[in-house]
C-alpha positions as CSV (number, residue, x, y, z in Angstrom):
1,M,-0.3,54.7,164.2
2,S,-3.4,56.9,163.9
3,I,-5.8,56.6,161.0
4,V,-4.8,60.0,159.8
5,E,-1.0,59.0,159.9
6,A,-1.9,55.8,158.2
7,H,-3.5,57.5,155.2
8,P,-1.4,60.7,154.4
9,A,-3.3,61.2,151.2
10,A,-3.6,64.9,151.8
11,E,-3.0,67.2,148.8
12,R,-2.6,70.1,151.3
13,I,-3.7,70.8,154.8
14,I,-6.1,73.8,154.9
15,P,-5.7,76.1,157.9
16,S,-8.6,74.9,159.8
17,T,-11.3,76.2,162.0
18,S,-12.8,72.8,162.0
19,C,-14.3,72.9,165.4
20,A,-16.7,75.6,164.3
21,L,-17.8,73.9,161.0
22,P,-20.9,71.8,160.3
23,D,-20.3,68.1,159.8
24,H,-21.0,68.2,156.0
25,H,-18.4,71.1,155.6
26,L,-15.9,68.8,157.5
27,V,-16.6,66.1,154.8
28,V,-15.9,68.6,152.1
29,R,-12.6,69.6,153.6
30,M,-11.7,65.8,154.0
31,A,-12.3,65.4,150.2
32,R,-9.7,68.2,149.8
33,G,-7.2,66.4,152.0
34,D,-7.8,68.2,155.3
35,Q,-6.6,65.8,157.9
36,N,-7.7,68.2,160.7
37,A,-11.3,68.0,159.4
38,L,-11.0,64.1,159.9
39,R,-9.7,64.5,163.3
40,E,-12.5,66.7,164.2
41,L,-15.2,64.5,162.6
42,M,-13.7,61.6,164.7
43,R,-13.9,63.5,167.9
44,R,-17.7,64.5,167.3
45,H,-18.7,61.0,166.1
46,R,-16.3,58.3,167.4
47,S,-18.4,57.3,170.6
48,R,-21.6,57.2,168.5
49,V,-20.1,54.8,165.9
50,Q,-18.4,52.8,168.6
51,G,-21.8,52.3,170.5
52,F,-23.5,51.5,167.2
53,A,-20.8,48.9,166.5
54,A,-21.2,47.4,170.1
55,R,-24.8,46.7,169.4
56,M,-23.8,44.3,166.5
57,L,-20.6,42.8,168.0
58,S,-19.5,41.7,171.4
59,D,-15.7,41.5,170.9
60,R,-13.9,44.7,171.9
61,D,-11.2,44.3,169.4
62,Q,-13.6,43.9,166.6
63,I,-15.6,46.9,167.6
64,D,-12.4,49.0,167.6
65,D,-11.6,47.7,164.3
66,V,-14.9,48.5,162.9
67,V,-14.7,52.0,164.2
68,N,-11.3,52.6,162.7
69,D,-12.4,51.1,159.4
70,T,-15.5,53.3,159.3
71,F,-13.4,56.4,159.4
72,V,-10.7,55.3,157.1
73,A,-13.7,54.6,154.6
74,A,-15.1,57.9,155.3
75,W,-11.6,59.6,154.6
76,R,-11.3,57.7,151.4
77,Q,-15.1,58.2,150.2
78,A,-15.3,61.9,151.3
79,A,-15.4,63.1,147.7
80,K,-18.4,60.8,146.9
81,F,-20.5,62.0,149.9
82,E,-23.9,63.5,149.0
83,Q,-25.9,65.5,151.3
84,R,-29.0,63.5,150.8
85,A,-28.4,62.1,154.2
86,S,-26.8,63.5,157.3
87,V,-23.1,62.8,158.1
88,T,-24.2,60.8,161.1
89,T,-26.4,58.6,158.9
90,W,-23.6,58.2,156.4
91,L,-21.1,57.1,158.9
92,L,-23.4,54.6,160.7
93,A,-24.2,53.1,157.4
94,I,-20.5,52.5,156.7
95,A,-20.2,51.1,160.3
96,K,-23.1,48.7,159.7
97,N,-21.5,47.4,156.7
98,R,-18.1,47.0,158.3
99,A,-20.0,45.2,161.3
100,L,-21.9,42.7,159.1
101,T,-18.8,41.8,157.2
102,T,-16.9,41.2,160.5
103,R,-19.8,39.0,161.7
104,K,-19.8,37.0,158.5
105,E,-15.9,36.5,158.6
106,R,-16.2,35.5,162.4
107,R,-19.0,32.9,161.7
108,W,-17.0,31.5,158.8
109,R,-13.9,31.1,161.0
110,E,-16.1,29.4,163.7
111,E,-17.7,27.0,161.3
112,T,-14.3,26.3,159.5
113,L,-12.7,25.4,163.0
114,E,-15.7,23.3,163.9
115,D,-15.5,21.4,160.6
116,D,-11.7,20.9,161.1
117,Q,-12.4,19.7,164.7
118,A,-15.2,17.4,163.6
119,A,-12.9,15.8,161.2
120,Q,-10.3,14.9,163.8
121,I,-12.8,13.5,166.2
122,V,-12.5,9.8,167.0
123,D,-14.9,8.8,169.7
124,H,-14.3,5.3,170.9
125,S,-16.1,5.7,174.2
126,D,-19.7,4.4,174.8
127,T,-22.3,7.0,174.3
128,P,-24.3,8.2,177.5
129,D,-27.5,6.3,176.4
130,V,-25.4,3.0,176.4
131,V,-24.2,3.6,179.9
132,V,-27.6,4.5,181.3
133,E,-29.3,1.7,179.5
134,Q,-26.9,-0.7,181.2
135,K,-27.9,0.9,184.6
136,D,-31.6,1.1,183.7
137,G,-31.7,4.8,184.2
138,A,-33.4,6.3,181.4
139,K,-35.2,8.8,183.6
140,M,-31.8,9.8,185.1
141,L,-30.5,10.5,181.5
142,R,-33.7,12.8,181.0
143,R,-32.9,14.6,184.2
144,L,-29.2,15.1,183.5
145,T,-30.0,16.2,179.9
146,S,-32.1,19.0,181.2
147,S,-29.2,20.4,183.1
148,L,-27.2,20.7,179.9
149,P,-27.0,24.1,178.0
150,A,-30.0,24.5,175.9
151,H,-28.2,24.0,172.4
152,Q,-26.7,20.7,173.8
153,A,-29.9,19.5,175.4
154,Q,-31.6,20.1,171.9
155,L,-29.2,18.0,170.2
156,I,-29.3,15.1,172.7
157,D,-33.2,15.3,172.4
158,L,-33.3,15.1,168.6
159,V,-30.7,12.2,168.3
160,Y,-31.5,10.0,171.3
161,Y,-35.2,10.5,172.0
162,R,-36.5,11.4,168.4
163,G,-34.1,9.3,166.4
164,K,-32.9,12.1,164.0
165,S,-29.9,11.6,161.9
166,V,-26.9,14.0,161.8
167,R,-28.2,15.2,158.4
168,E,-31.8,15.6,159.8
169,V,-30.5,17.4,162.9
170,A,-28.4,19.8,160.6
171,A,-31.4,20.7,158.7
172,I,-33.7,21.2,161.7
173,V,-31.1,23.3,163.6
174,G,-29.7,25.1,160.6
175,I,-26.0,24.2,161.1
176,P,-23.5,22.1,158.9
177,D,-23.4,18.3,159.4
178,N,-19.9,18.5,160.8
179,T,-20.9,21.2,163.2
180,V,-23.6,18.8,164.5
181,K,-21.0,16.1,164.9
182,T,-18.7,18.5,166.9
183,R,-21.6,19.8,169.0
184,M,-22.9,16.1,169.8
185,F,-19.4,15.1,170.7
186,L,-19.2,18.0,173.4
187,A,-22.6,17.2,174.6
188,R,-21.9,13.6,175.2
189,K,-18.6,14.5,177.0
190,S,-20.9,17.0,179.2
191,L,-23.3,14.1,180.0
192,A,-20.4,11.8,180.8
193,A,-19.1,14.3,183.4
194,L,-22.6,14.5,185.0
195,L,-23.0,10.7,185.0
196,C,-19.6,10.5,186.7
197,A,-20.8,13.0,189.3
198,E,-23.9,10.6,189.9
199,G,-21.3,7.7,190.6
200,F,-21.4,5.9,187.4
201,S,-18.1,4.8,185.9
202,W,-17.1,6.1,182.6
203,A,-14.8,4.2,180.2
């Protein structure tokens, strides 16, 4: 269903020569319920709004949602539009707010998921530093740690080499305690795989 079909708030459809009208006149017509004016505004500005959203978001579905939400909001707010800024600036301001909201919601979902995962983690295995200590291979641990993704290597360094607690690491990195636990669990698993590749057994 199109945006226009989803929001049939038109009082009347004005016989339109929308293609020849300036942007701000289209907004005036939208305020009167002219869906043709909305269609024309979307034709002119959709790609620009889409490109702007793509600079703030990487997920294609989220970008499309922001674009659609932007024009829905423009339709609803057309009567409040003041010509102190261009229509393009007005649309991009709406898109920015929608994109920021989307990013916050995504970050909240990710942190909630990580917290839930951390609460379920029961790690009974030896940590990599114990295994390597048994094999007298501290240098090997350093070498393998350096091959991990940067965010995992940072946590390993803070915990095993600098003796930081989970709470201290959370404060340094700027993430919740449970997120530190989750990422440390994944980092240890990555190190375990590397140790196995070096010929060490892993319980």
